[in-house]
Backbone as a ProteinNet text record, in pm:
[ID]
protein_1_A
[PRIMARY]
MSLDFTPRPVPAARGRQLRAHAAMEAGLILRNGEQLILALLFPMAVLIGGRYLADRVGLGFQELAPSVFAMVMWSSGLTTLAISTGFERRYNVLERLAATPLGKEGILAGKGLSIALITLGQVVLLAATALLLGWRPVLDPLAGLVALVVAVLAMGAFTGLGLAMAGSLRPETTLALANVAYLAGLPLGVLLPVSALPAWSQLPVSLLPTAALGETFRAASRGDVLLVPILVTAAWCVLAAWLARKVFRWTS
[TERTIARY]
-12070.6	-12183.6	-12196.5	-12211.4	-12225.3	-12367.9	-12410.6	-12545	-12536.5	-12632.2	-12635.5	-12738.9	-12692.9	-12782.7	-12798.4	-12768.4	-12779.8	-12926.4	-12958.7	-13098.4	-13148.7	-13272.3	-13335.6	-13469.5	-13463.1	-13586	-13673.9	-13735.2	-13820.6	-13966.4	-14044.8	-14186	-14263	-14369.8	-14454.9	-14521.1	-14572.8	-14643.6	-14762.3	-14796.7	-14901.2	-15033.9	-15070.5	-15196.5	-15198.7	-15085.7	-15077	-15085.8	-15022.9	-15032.1	-15177.4	-15248.1	-15385.8	-15475.4	-15455.5	-15537.6	-15513.4	-15387.4	-15355.5	-15413.3	-15400.4	-15452.5	-15604.6	-15670.1	-15816.3	-15864.1	-15794.6	-15832.5	-15816.4	-15708.8	-15687.1	-15796.6	-15827.9	-15931.6	-16066.2	-16101.7	-16229.8	-16235.5	-16124.3	-16120.9	-16137.7	-16073.6	-16086.5	-16229.6	-16293.3	-16430.8	-16525.3	-16510.4	-16602.9	-16581.2	-16463.8	-16440.4	-16496	-16539.3	-16597.3	-16745.9	-16786.9	-16925.1	-17026.3	-16998	-17091.5	-17105.5	-16993.4	-16998.1	-17071.5	-17056.6	-17124.9	-17275.7	-17319.5	-17462.7	-17514.6	-17441.3	-17482.6	-17477.3	-17378.4	-17357.6	-17452.3	-17489.4	-17564.3	-17689.5	-17677.4	-17790.7	-17907.4	-17879.9	-17988.2	-18055.4	-17980.5	-18047.4	-18126.7	-18072.6	-18144.6	-18274.5	-18270.6	-18392	-18495.4	-18450.6	-18542.7	-18604.2	-18523	-18572	-18673.7	-18640.3	-18730.7	-18856.2	-18838.2	-18955.2	-19042.5	-18979.1	-19055	-19136.8	-19093.6	-19170.9	-19312.1	-19329.3	-19460.2	-19524.9	-19447	-19500.7	-19500	-19428.7	-19413	-19545.6	-19637.4	-19766.3	-19845.8	-19820.2	-19895.1	-19856.3	-19739.6	-19697	-19697.3	-19765.9	-19780.2	-19659.3	-19571	-19451.5	-19448.5	-19470.7	-19471.8	-19333.7	-19330.8	-19202.6	-19120.8	-19187.2	-19114.5	-19035.9	-19078.5	-19004.2	-18908.8	-18946.3	-18862.2	-18728.7	-18731.4	-18608	-18497.9	-18523.7	-18416.7	-18381.6	-18476.5	-18446.8	-18344.3	-18352.5	-18255.4	-18116.7	-18111.1	-17980.7	-17918.2	-18001.2	-17951.8	-17907.6	-17977.8	-17944.8	-17805.7	-17771.2	-17640.2	-17528.2	-17556.4	-17455.9	-17433.7	-17539.6	-17532.1	-17454	-17482.2	-17414.8	-17267.1	-17236.3	-17096.6	-17014	-17069.8	-16995.1	-16967	-17061.2	-17043.2	-17004.8	-17095.8	-17079.7	-16961.2	-16957.2	-16849.5	-16712.7	-16699.7	-16571.4	-16530.9	-16625.3	-16593.3	-16545.9	-16616.1	-16581.5	-16446	-16426.1	-16299.2	-16180.9	-16196.3	-16086.5	-16059.4	-16164.7	-16147.7	-16062.6	-16086.7	-16008.7	-15869.1	-15854.4	-15719.6	-15636.2	-15699.5	-15629.4	-15591.2	-15679.1	-15651.5	-15526.2	-15513.8	-15402.5	-15282.6	-15278.6	-15164.8	-15139.9	-15241.7	-15227.4	-15207.8	-15284.4	-15274.5	-15136	-15082.9	-14951.3	-14843.3	-14852.8	-14752.6	-14767.1	-14891.2	-14912	-14867.5	-14883.7	-14845.5	-14695.6	-14617.6	-14472.1	-14424.9	-14515.9	-14480.6	-14489.9	-14443.2	-14457.3	-14601.7	-14696.6	-14837.6	-14870.6	-14819.6	-14841.3	-14983	-15003.5	-15134.7	-15241	-15205.4	-15302.6	-15340.2	-15243.5	-15271.5	-15361.3	-15342.2	-15428.4	-15573.4	-15595.8	-15732.1	-15791.5	-15709.7	-15758.8	-15794.3	-15711	-15739.5	-15865.4	-15884.7	-16006.8	-16129.6	-16119.6	-16231.7	-16262.3	-16157.6	-16177.4	-16239.2	-16196.4	-16253.2	-16400.7	-16437.7	-16578.3	-16659.6	-16602.7	-16672.9	-16696.5	-16596.1	-16610.3	-16713.6	-16709.2	-16806.7	-16947.3	-16963.2	-17095.2	-17146.8	-17060.5	-17101.5	-17148.5	-17074.6	-17116.7	-17250.4	-17270.3	-17397.8	-17513.2	-17496.9	-17604.8	-17635.9	-17533.2	-17556	-17633.3	-17592.3	-17659.7	-17803.1	-17822.3	-17957	-18045.4	-17989.5	-18068.6	-18114.1	-18024.4	-18062.5	-18173.7	-18162	-18266.3	-18397.8	-18390.9	-18512.2	-18581.5	-18504.7	-18563.7	-18633.4	-18573	-18635.9	-18764.8	-18770.3	-18888.9	-18997.1	-18969	-19073.5	-19050.3	-18932	-18903.6	-18885.1	-18956.5	-18950.1	-18927.5	-18801.2	-18774	-18800.3	-18831.9	-18844.9	-18705.4	-18659.4	-18522.6	-18519.3	-18469.3	-18453.9	-18306.6	-18239	-18095.1	-18059.7	-18137.2	-18106.1	-18126.1	-18235.4	-18260	-18149	-18103	-17993.8	-17863.9	-17836.5	-17714.3	-17717.2	-17832.1	-17845.7	-17829	-17888.7	-17875.8	-17730	-17655.3	-17513.8	-17433.3	-17459	-17387.6	-17417.4	-17544.7	-17583.3	-17522.6	-17518.9	-17460.9	-17313.3	-17238.5	-17095.7	-17076	-17153.5	-17140.8	-17183.3	-17291.4	-17337.9	-17235.4	-17174.6	-17071.7	-16951.7	-16919.4	-16812.9	-16845.9	-16971.9	-17015.4	-17013.5	-17064.3	-17069.4	-16929	-16838.9	-16703.3	-16630	-16654.2	-16592.7	-16639.2	-16769.4	-16822.2	-16769.6	-16760.6	-16708.1	-16563.4	-16481.3	-16340.7	-16325.8	-16410.1	-16405.2	-16438.3	-16535.3	-16574.5	-16463.1	-16410.9	-16308.6	-16177.5	-16148	-16019.8	-16016.4	-16128.5	-16131.4	-16187.7	-16250.3	-16314.3	-16248.6	-16272.5	-16228.9	-16306.4	-16246.1	-16315.5	-16446.4	-16452.6	-16578.5	-16687.7	-16649.8	-16745.8	-16785.4	-16687.9	-16716.7	-16811.5	-16788.4	-16874.7	-17019	-17038.1	-17173.6	-17236.2	-17161	-17215.7	-17245.7	-17160	-17182.1	-17307.4	-17330.2	-17450.9	-17576.4	-17567.6	-17682.4	-17712.8	-17608.3	-17627.7	-17689.7	-17645.3	-17701.4	-17850.9	-17889.1	-18030.5	-18111.9	-18054.3	-18126.3	-18147.8	-18053.8	-18066.1	-18170.8	-18206.8	-18301.6	-18437.2	-18498.9	-18626.7	-18611.3	-18489.3	-18466.9	-18430.8	-18515.7	-18501.1	-18437.8	-18371.3	-18308.5	-18414.5	-18489.3	-18595.1	-18730.7	-18759	-18888.6	-18879.8	-18975.5	-18978.6	-19000.3	-18946.2	-18962.8	-19110.3	-19189.9	-19332.8	-19408.3	-19350.3	-19416.4	-19392.3	-19305.1	-19272.6	-19368.5	-19375.7	-19459.8	-19421.2	-19518.9	-19496.7	-19387.7	-19382.6	-19285.1	-19140.8	-19122.5	-18986.7	-18938.5	-19024.7	-18987.5	-18876.2	-18881.3	-18778.1	-18640.9	-18627.1	-18493	-18441.3	-18529.5	-18484.9	-18439.3	-18507.2	-18469.9	-18331.2	-18277	-18142.9	-18033.8	-18072.1	-17974.8	-17927.3	-17803.1	-17755.6	-17828.4	-17875.9	-17951.3	-18079.3	-18151.9	-18276.3	-18249.8	-18144.8	-18112.5	-18084.7	-18010.4	-17979	-18103.6	-18179	-18298	-18401.6	-18427.1	-18526.2	-18482.5	-18354.4	-18305	-18319.6	-18286.5	-18299.5	-18445.5	-18533.9	-18675.5	-18730.3	-18688.7	-18733.2	-18679.6	-18552.9	-18494.8	-18565.6	-18611	-18684.6	-18816.4	-18873.4	-18997.4	-18969.5	-18842.7	-18808.4	-18810.7	-18816.2	-18820.3	-18679.7	-18661.5	-18532	-18544.4	-18459.3	-18451.8	-18313.1	-18308.3	-18180.7	-18132.1	-18225.6	-18186.3	-18093.9	-18118.2	-18026.8	-17881.4	-17855.9	-17716.6	-17650.1	-17721.5	-17667	-17649.8	-17748.7	-17743.5	-17624.7	-17610.8	-17501.5	-17364.9	-17359.6	-17232.3	-17188.4	-17283.5	-17250.8	-17203.9	-17272.4	-17232.7	-17098.1	-17071.2	-16943.7	-16827.4	-16842.9	-16738.2	-16722.2	-16834.9	-16830.5	-16766.4	-16804.3	-16750	-16600.9	-16558.1	-16415.4	-16335.4	-16389	-16320.8	-16313	-16423.2	-16426	-16328	-16325.7	-16233.3	-16088.4	-16058.3	-15922	-15885.2	-15984	-15959.7	-15937.3	-16015.2	-16015.2	-15946.8	-15917.5	-15863.1	-15721.3	-15700	-15567	-15527.9	-15403.2	-15357.6	-15328	-15309.9	-15285	-15389.4	-15418.5	-15519.2	-15455.2
16348.4	16257.9	16165.1	16037.8	15939.5	15885.8	15854.2	15798.7	15647.6	15581.1	15434.6	15389.1	15330.8	15283.6	15131.7	15071.9	14926.5	14884.6	14793.4	14749.6	14680.5	14706.2	14639.1	14581.3	14467.3	14408.7	14343.2	14425.3	14375	14386.1	14279.2	14287.9	14382.9	14438.1	14527.6	14451.2	14525.5	14462.5	14382.2	14276.7	14185.7	14257.4	14342.4	14414.1	14501.2	14565.9	14650.3	14566.2	14448.8	14358.2	14320.4	14281.6	14236.1	14349	14469	14582.6	14615	14611.7	14641.2	14535.3	14409.7	14302.3	14307.2	14332.9	14342.3	14457.9	14571.7	14686.5	14654.8	14585.1	14546.9	14451.7	14351.2	14254.6	14324	14410.5	14480.5	14569	14637.4	14721.6	14643	14527.5	14443.2	14394.6	14356.6	14307.4	14418.5	14537.1	14646.8	14706.9	14684.7	14733.8	14639.6	14521.8	14424.8	14455.4	14485.1	14524.1	14418.7	14292.7	14185.6	14170.8	14180.3	14168.1	14286.5	14404.4	14522.4	14509.1	14452.7	14428.9	14332.2	14224	14123.1	14177.7	14262.6	14310	14422	14506.7	14625.7	14651	14651.3	14691.8	14594.9	14465.2	14367.1	14370.1	14367.7	14377.9	14507.5	14618.3	14745	14740.5	14677.1	14663.9	14577.5	14469	14383	14460.2	14539	14614.7	14720.3	14798	14904.8	14846.3	14745.5	14682.5	14613.7	14550.7	14482.1	14575.2	14701.4	14798.2	14812.4	14792	14811.9	14681.7	14574	14450.2	14333	14344	14228.4	14179.5	14270.4	14230.4	14141.5	14153.7	14074	13926.7	13896.7	13756.6	13709.9	13785.1	13743.9	13770	13861.3	13892.3	14042.1	14083	14224	14285.9	14417.2	14486.6	14475.4	14465.6	14452	14321.1	14221.9	14095.9	14095.3	14165.3	14164.9	14235.1	14347.2	14423.6	14340.5	14275	14191.1	14071.8	14026.9	13917.1	13960.2	14085.7	14137.6	14147.3	14178.9	14179.7	14040.1	13939.9	13801.7	13766.4	13820.5	13790.9	13842.7	13964.2	14017.6	13943.9	13896.7	13817.3	13684	13625	13499.1	13518.4	13625.4	13646.8	13681.2	13767.5	13806.7	13694.1	13627.8	13523.7	13402.2	13366	13246	13281	13345.9	13363.2	13452.7	13571.6	13665.1	13607.4	13552	13496.5	13377.2	13288.6	13168.3	13202.9	13293.2	13326.4	13396.5	13497.2	13570.9	13481.6	13398.3	13310.5	13203	13152.6	13049.4	13095.8	13217.5	13267.3	13311.5	13358.6	13388.1	13260.3	13152.9	13024.2	12977.4	12997.9	12958	13027.8	13156.9	13234.9	13242.1	13152.1	13137.7	13261.6	13344.1	13460.9	13416.5	13316.4	13268.9	13212.7	13137.5	13076.5	13183.2	13290.3	13396.5	13476.2	13504.9	13577.9	13496	13364.3	13278.3	13280.6	13317.9	13323.1	13454.1	13549	13676.6	13663.5	13764.7	13759.1	13746.5	13778.3	13764.5	13620.5	13524.8	13383.6	13337.5	13207.6	13150.8	13195.9	13195.5	13237.1	13383.7	13466.4	13607.2	13630.7	13550.1	13562.2	13535.2	13425.2	13388.6	13489.6	13536.7	13636.2	13766.6	13807.5	13928.4	13916.7	13800.5	13777.5	13784.1	13718.6	13721.5	13862.1	13940.4	14078	14163.7	14144	14222.4	14191.2	14063.5	14025.7	14082.9	14080.7	14136.7	14286.7	14359	14502.9	14533.9	14458.9	14479.6	14451.2	14341.9	14305	14409.1	14457.2	14560.7	14685.5	14726	14841	14818.5	14698.4	14665.9	14676.8	14615.8	14613.7	14754.7	14835.1	14972.2	15052.2	15042.7	15117.1	15069	14937.3	14883.2	14913.3	14909.8	14941.3	15087	15177	15317.7	15336.8	15267.8	15276.2	15218.9	15104.9	15042.9	15133.9	15201.5	15294.6	15410	15459.3	15566.2	15519	15390	15334.4	15291.8	15300.1	15270	15149	15089.3	14974.5	15024.3	14963.8	15004	14880.9	14842.3	14723.8	14751	14644.1	14651.4	14633	14732.1	14729.2	14655.5	14532.1	14451.1	14412	14446.1	14418.6	14270.9	14182.8	14040	13987.2	14028.5	13985.1	14033.9	14157.2	14209.3	14134.5	14097.7	14022.8	13885	13817.4	13685.4	13696.3	13799.6	13818.8	13840.6	13914.4	13938.3	13808.9	13727.2	13599.7	13508.4	13497.6	13412.4	13465.2	13597	13655.3	13618.9	13628.2	13594.8	13446.8	13360.5	13216.6	13181	13243.3	13215.9	13261.1	13377.4	13423.5	13329.8	13276.8	13177.2	13053.8	13010.3	12894.2	12924.1	13041.1	13076.1	13087.9	13155.2	13170.8	13037.2	12951.8	12818.6	12738.9	12743.4	12672.9	12734.6	12867.5	12933.7	12897.6	12892.9	12855.8	12709.4	12623.7	12482	12464	12539.7	12533.1	12586.3	12703.9	12767.5	12691.1	12622.8	12555.4	12412.9	12363.5	12223.9	12204.9	12308.6	12296.4	12390.5	12363.8	12456.7	12586.9	12701.4	12829	12840.3	12779.9	12783.6	12706.9	12593.6	12516	12592.2	12655.2	12735.5	12849.3	12916.2	13026.4	12980.4	12869.4	12818.3	12770.6	12692.9	12634.9	12741.4	12842.1	12948.3	13028.1	13055.4	13128.8	13045.3	12916.3	12827.4	12817.9	12803.5	12795.8	12924.4	13038.3	13166.8	13173.8	13139.5	13144.3	13041.5	12922.8	12818.6	12857.1	12932.1	12968.2	13074.5	13154	13263.2	13215.2	13113.3	13065.9	12972.1	12929	12834.5	12907.9	13002.9	13071.3	13207.9	13242.4	13374.3	13481.9	13473.6	13571	13524.2	13396.3	13342.5	13283.5	13313.7	13248.9	13098.9	13023.7	12878.2	12841.4	12919.3	12890.3	12901.6	12970.6	12984.2	12864.5	12774.4	12656.4	12542.4	12440.9	12323.9	12260.3	12204.2	12151.1	12044.8	11959.4	11850.2	11899.3	12021.5	12072.5	12165.5	12202.1	12304.2	12258.8	12134.8	12087.8	12079.9	12012.7	12008.9	12146.4	12234.1	12367.7	12447.4	12428.9	12502.7	12465.9	12353.9	12311.3	12365.1	12445	12507.5	12640.3	12678.2	12806.8	12926.2	12912.5	13021.3	13049.1	12942.5	12958.2	13008.6	12957	13001	13150.9	13200.2	13342.8	13426	13386	13461.8	13465.1	13350.6	13344.7	13428.8	13427.5	13506.8	13655.8	13699.5	13841.4	13885.3	13803.4	13840.1	13844	13747.8	13746	13867.4	13901.8	14017.8	14146.5	14154.3	14272	14287.5	14175.1	14178	14189.4	14181.2	14183.2	14047.2	13940.7	13804	13744.1	13644.7	13578.7	13432.5	13387.9	13247.4	13195.6	13085.1	13030.7	12912.8	12837.5	12720.6	12758.1	12870.7	12906.5	12922.1	12952.6	12960.2	12823.7	12719.2	12583.6	12542.3	12576.8	12539.4	12605.7	12736.2	12806.6	12768.3	12740.2	12696.4	12563.3	12470.9	12340.7	12356.4	12439	12461.4	12532.6	12623.4	12694.6	12597.9	12508.4	12409.2	12314.9	12268.5	12176.5	12241.1	12365.6	12433.9	12461.1	12498.4	12522.1	12393.2	12283.3	12153.9	12115.3	12135.9	12099.4	12184.1	12314.3	12402.1	12362.8	12332.7	12292.1	12159.9	12074.8	11942	11945.9	12025.4	12015.5	12132.6	12240.8	12358.9	12332.6	12363.7	12353.9	12491.9	12527.3	12661.2	12676.5	12566.2	12571.8	12488.5	12525.7	12452.8	12336.6
12419.6	12441.1	12320.5	12348	12240.1	12236.4	12116.1	12096.8	12086.2	12145.1	12143	12040.2	11930.5	11824.8	11827.4	11940.4	11951.6	11938.1	11846.5	11831.5	11958.8	11991.5	12105.1	12057.6	11989	11931.9	12038.6	12120.5	12228.6	12184.4	12194.4	12155.9	12246.4	12193.3	12271.6	12385.2	12481.1	12592.7	12540.5	12613.2	12566.2	12543.3	12635.1	12619.5	12495.4	12467.4	12348	12221.8	12222.1	12107.6	12080	12186.3	12169.2	12121.3	12175.5	12132.3	11985.5	11944.7	11804.6	11711.4	11750.8	11666.9	11660.4	11773.9	11775.3	11688.4	11695	11612.3	11464.3	11429.2	11289.9	11242.5	11323.3	11286.9	11269.3	11363.1	11354.5	11230.5	11200.2	11081.4	10953.1	10944.6	10825.5	10807.5	10917.5	10909.5	10866	10925.6	10897.3	10759.1	10699.9	10563.5	10457.7	10499.4	10406.7	10390	10267.6	10242.9	10283.1	10249.4	10283.2	10434.1	10505.3	10650.3	10712.7	10654	10706.3	10691.1	10578.3	10559.2	10664.2	10685.4	10782.7	10924.6	10951.7	11088.1	11127.5	11032.6	11070.8	10988.4	10856.5	10773.7	10785	10779.6	10789.5	10926.8	11038	11168.8	11185.2	11133.8	11144.5	11064.8	10947	10866.6	10937.6	11000.3	11075.6	11191.4	11260.8	11376	11334.5	11232.7	11189.3	11125.1	11037.9	10977.5	11079.9	11179.6	11282.9	11369.2	11377.3	11456.3	11403.2	11274.6	11213.3	11166.1	11155.7	11099.7	11196.8	11308.4	11397.3	11452.8	11482	11539.1	11444.5	11315.8	11218.1	11221.5	11276	11286.7	11431.9	11516.7	11655.8	11743	11702.5	11780.6	11805.4	11930.9	11964.2	11956.6	11941.6	11929.5	12056.9	12171.1	12297.7	12303.5	12228.4	12218.9	12100.2	11994.9	11875.1	11898.9	11969.6	11990.3	12056.1	12170.6	12227.2	12139.4	12057.7	11965.2	11860.8	11817.3	11720.4	11783.6	11913.2	11981.4	11977.8	12002.8	11996.2	11854.7	11755.4	11616.4	11579.5	11623.2	11586.6	11660.8	11780.5	11851.4	11781.2	11733.2	11659	11529.5	11456.1	11327.8	11346.5	11443.2	11463	11523.2	11625.6	11694.6	11609.4	11523.9	11441.5	11297.9	11226.4	11082.2	11046.5	11104	11071.2	11105	11224.3	11267.1	11181.9	11153.6	11076.8	10936.2	10869.5	10731.4	10723.8	10807.4	10802.1	10837.7	10939.7	10981.2	10877.1	10814.3	10712.9	10596.1	10548.3	10434.9	10477.9	10600.2	10649.9	10656.7	10694.5	10700.2	10559.8	10462.6	10324.9	10270.9	10298.9	10243.3	10338.6	10435.6	10527.9	10614	10630.7	10718.5	10862.8	10904.4	11042.5	11071.5	10976.2	10995.9	11011.6	10932.6	10941.1	11071.2	11109.9	11235	11355.7	11346.2	11458.5	11483.3	11381.7	11397.1	11459	11478.4	11540.9	11693	11766.7	11913	11959.9	11872.2	11909.5	11944.7	11866.9	11895.4	11865.6	11874.4	11843.9	11943.3	12071.9	12172.4	12153.8	12117.4	12094.7	11974.8	11870.7	11752.7	11790.2	11860.6	11898.3	11995.7	12090	12185.5	12114.9	12019.2	11944.2	11860.6	11799.5	11722.6	11813.5	11929.3	12022.1	12069.8	12096.8	12141.8	12032.3	11908.4	11797.9	11778.8	11787.3	11773.9	11889.3	12009.6	12125.3	12107.4	12057	12036.5	11928.9	11819.1	11712	11762	11834.8	11885.8	11983.8	12071.1	12166.2	12093	11990.4	11912	11843.5	11789.2	11725.8	11825.3	11941.6	12040.6	12090	12114.6	12160.9	12056.5	11930.8	11824.3	11805.2	11805.5	11787.6	11907.9	12027.7	12147	12144.6	12103.5	12093.9	11991	11877.8	11775.1	11825.7	11896	11949.6	12050.1	12134.2	12230.8	12159.4	12052.1	11974.6	11908.7	11874.5	11807.9	11906.5	12035.8	12133.9	12220.6	12213.9	12301.4	12443.6	12537.1	12676.6	12764.1	12786	12868.1	13015.5	13088.4	13233.9	13292.7	13365.4	13417.7	13551.1	13547.5	13668	13679.5	13788.8	13800.3	13785.8	13850.5	13842.9	13701.6	13637.2	13499.4	13406.8	13428.4	13347.4	13369.6	13494.9	13525	13460.8	13470.5	13408.5	13257.3	13198	13053.2	13014	13095.7	13066.9	13073.6	13176.3	13190.5	13072	13036.9	12924.1	12794.5	12778.3	12656.7	12643.4	12752.3	12748.6	12716.5	12781.7	12757.1	12614.7	12567.7	12431.8	12328.6	12349.7	12256.8	12258	12376.2	12382.4	12300.7	12309.3	12231.8	12082.2	12043.4	11901.3	11841.2	11912.9	11859.9	11854.8	11952.8	11949.4	11829.5	11801.6	11685	11555.7	11552.6	11433.7	11406.2	11510.3	11493.3	11454.1	11512	11475	11327.2	11279.8	11139.5	11049.4	11086.1	11002.5	11003.2	11112.1	11125	11076.9	11026.3	10982.5	10842.1	10785.8	10654.8	10554.1	10426.7	10322.4	10338	10303.5	10324.3	10247.1	10127	10052.2	10126.2	10185	10263.8	10389	10452.9	10571.8	10539.2	10426.1	10383.8	10369.7	10299.8	10278.7	10409.2	10485.3	10607.7	10712.8	10723.6	10822.1	10789.3	10661.6	10623	10642.7	10611.4	10633.9	10783.3	10865	11009.7	11063.3	11010.3	11053.4	11024.4	10902.1	10864.8	10942.6	10963.2	11036.7	11182.1	11239.3	11380	11407.4	11307.2	11329.7	11380.7	11317.9	11372.6	11491.7	11521.4	11631	11759.5	11795.5	11922.9	11916.7	11806.8	11798.9	11778.7	11670	11644.6	11694.8	11677.6	11719.5	11859.5	11946.9	12078.2	12063.4	12155.7	12152.2	12159.8	12231.7	12246.5	12115.2	12014.8	11885.3	11795.2	11835.1	11755.2	11786.9	11700.8	11730.5	11863.6	11931.7	12066.8	12069.5	11965.8	11965.8	11954.3	11903.1	11881.2	11992.2	12083.2	12181.6	12275.4	12322.9	12415.5	12349.4	12233.2	12172	12132.4	12084.3	12045.2	12166.9	12279.8	12401.1	12451.7	12404.8	12445.4	12353.5	12254.7	12165	12223.3	12197.8	12251.5	12191.5	12067.9	12006	12083.2	12117.3	12192	12332.9	12395.9	12532.1	12535.4	12436.4	12431.5	12402.1	12299.4	12263.2	12373.8	12436.2	12543.9	12663.5	12694.9	12808	12781.5	12661.6	12628.4	12631.1	12576.2	12576.8	12719	12801	12940.6	13015.9	12992.9	13060.7	13020.9	12896.9	12852.1	12927.5	12971	13050.8	13199.7	13238.9	13379.7	13444.6	13363.7	13415.7	13417.2	13503.3	13518.2	13478.5	13386.3	13346.6	13382.8	13457.1	13501.8	13417.5	13358.6	13279.6	13163.5	13093.2	12983.8	13026.3	13152.9	13198.6	13185	13226.3	13216.6	13070.7	12987.8	12846.2	12776.9	12794.7	12726.7	12784.4	12914.7	12974	12914.5	12899	12840.8	12696.4	12619.6	12480.7	12471.7	12563.2	12563.3	12584.8	12681.5	12708.6	12589.9	12534.7	12421.4	12299.3	12270.7	12153.2	12168.9	12289.2	12313	12295.1	12345.3	12328.9	12182	12109	11967.8	11887.5	11913.6	11840.9	11868.5	11992.9	12027.8	11961	11942	11886.2	11735	11663.2	11517.1	11447.2	11518.6	11451.3	11400.7	11273	11211.5	11158.1	11175	11140	10991.8	10920.7	10776.8	10705.1	10581.3	10504	10429.3
[MASK]
++++++++++++++++++++++++++++++++++++++++++++++++++++++++++++++++++++++++++++++++++++++++++++++++++++++++++++++++++++++++++++++++++++++++++++++++++++++++++++++++++++++++++++++++++++++++++++++++++++++++++++++++++++++++++++++++++++++++++++++++++++++++++++

């Protein structure tokens, strides 16, 4: 019997490639102390502190809990992705990965999958904590379905904007701009309801993806259905995808 040692350099199946890349991306993000604070510790502090302090600023805990879910989606979809991708681009990591069988499309798909997995874990953990603290959402199937659709579209918009930022700016600029955008988005519908803002600003703010996501989550928590945010987030998703495709560069 003879043994065949002929090399067979065949790439792994596409699904296996994407799973491995997504796991690597998620591991790198979660091992970063600053990202871990932004992803988990800060939202958890807002949730727990809000349980006892939210009423003092006119925001009940039943509204604050879904607002925190929107906050972690905003931070992971935009800030986390933009910062990590920006520095990978600086050090030519993206260029080297693009030369592997994974390819450019695989890199982006893996990044999107890793952000989706991290965000799902964040929401599950925060939802469990919110339930322990007394959050009692009204379970309505249609409201939940609408919230899911808006969440997917909003994450598409956030990741598109994050990639556009990371792929066109210096990483130091991306770092600063992503953090400023994160902080600016919190009062623009993510944590604060649009109705709490001045009357003159409510219409323009309601057209932002941050407000569309936050308002939908708060409405779903009450068992209400909002349809306009679907149109808003869909428009932003298409716009962000077009912008990322237009301006993203693989090398700095």
